[in-house]
Legacy VTK file of the C-alpha trace (Angstrom):
# vtk DataFile Version 3.0
C-alpha trace
ASCII
DATASET POLYDATA
POINTS 72 float
-8.029 39.823 -6.554
-11.135 37.726 -5.835
-10.970 33.980 -6.336
-13.689 31.830 -7.887
-13.871 28.460 -6.141
-15.691 25.492 -7.647
-17.049 22.415 -5.851
-14.786 21.239 -3.017
-14.858 18.070 -0.926
-12.497 17.845 2.048
-12.435 14.451 3.729
-10.058 15.306 6.562
-7.359 17.796 7.496
-4.763 16.860 10.077
-2.055 19.326 10.996
-2.451 21.508 7.952
-4.068 24.633 6.569
-6.862 24.834 4.031
-6.994 28.194 2.299
-9.412 29.335 -0.373
-8.985 32.672 -2.066
-7.050 35.657 -0.840
-5.654 36.026 2.653
-3.687 38.600 4.565
-2.422 36.647 7.561
-2.376 32.931 8.396
-1.229 31.924 11.854
-1.732 28.225 12.616
-1.429 27.263 16.260
-1.158 23.923 17.993
0.199 22.444 21.176
0.820 18.930 22.396
2.141 17.087 25.413
3.789 13.694 25.508
5.161 11.491 28.259
7.984 9.093 27.437
10.170 6.865 29.537
13.917 6.461 29.341
15.086 5.567 25.831
11.600 5.783 24.308
12.224 8.572 21.781
15.647 7.540 20.489
16.101 7.682 16.731
18.948 6.502 14.569
20.356 3.626 12.602
21.906 1.652 15.470
20.666 2.268 19.003
21.686 0.519 22.197
19.749 1.641 25.257
20.576 0.197 28.650
17.954 1.164 31.215
17.300 -0.119 34.665
13.926 0.531 36.192
12.256 3.377 34.311
9.138 5.282 35.324
7.585 8.473 33.982
5.783 10.890 36.269
2.537 11.714 34.477
0.885 13.653 37.309
0.085 17.055 35.845
-1.392 19.618 38.199
-1.457 22.484 35.661
-4.898 23.323 34.367
-3.548 25.032 31.219
0.046 24.496 30.086
0.263 26.432 26.831
-2.821 28.438 25.878
-3.222 29.048 22.156
-6.485 31.012 22.215
-5.811 34.681 21.620
-2.105 34.324 20.757
-1.309 36.287 17.631
LINES 1 73
72 0 1 2 3 4 5 6 7 8 9 10 11 12 13 14 15 16 17 18 19 20 21 22 23 24 25 26 27 28 29 30 31 32 33 34 35 36 37 38 39 40 41 42 43 44 45 46 47 48 49 50 51 52 53 54 55 56 57 58 59 60 61 62 63 64 65 66 67 68 69 70 71
């Protein structure tokens, strides 16, 4: 069934989908890479992290890690 859409103003979309009217297939894709040192991504109510010297290797020789173009 066709949809009638009135005036629309979208300020920003971050990490979401904007759909107007009918659709058959929606397949959002995203990829990300993060580098964290020891104890940097701990979550919880009470955390004790004992680290000595910590270093993260951020040398990345891959040109493309996870391609999302063309993945269905």
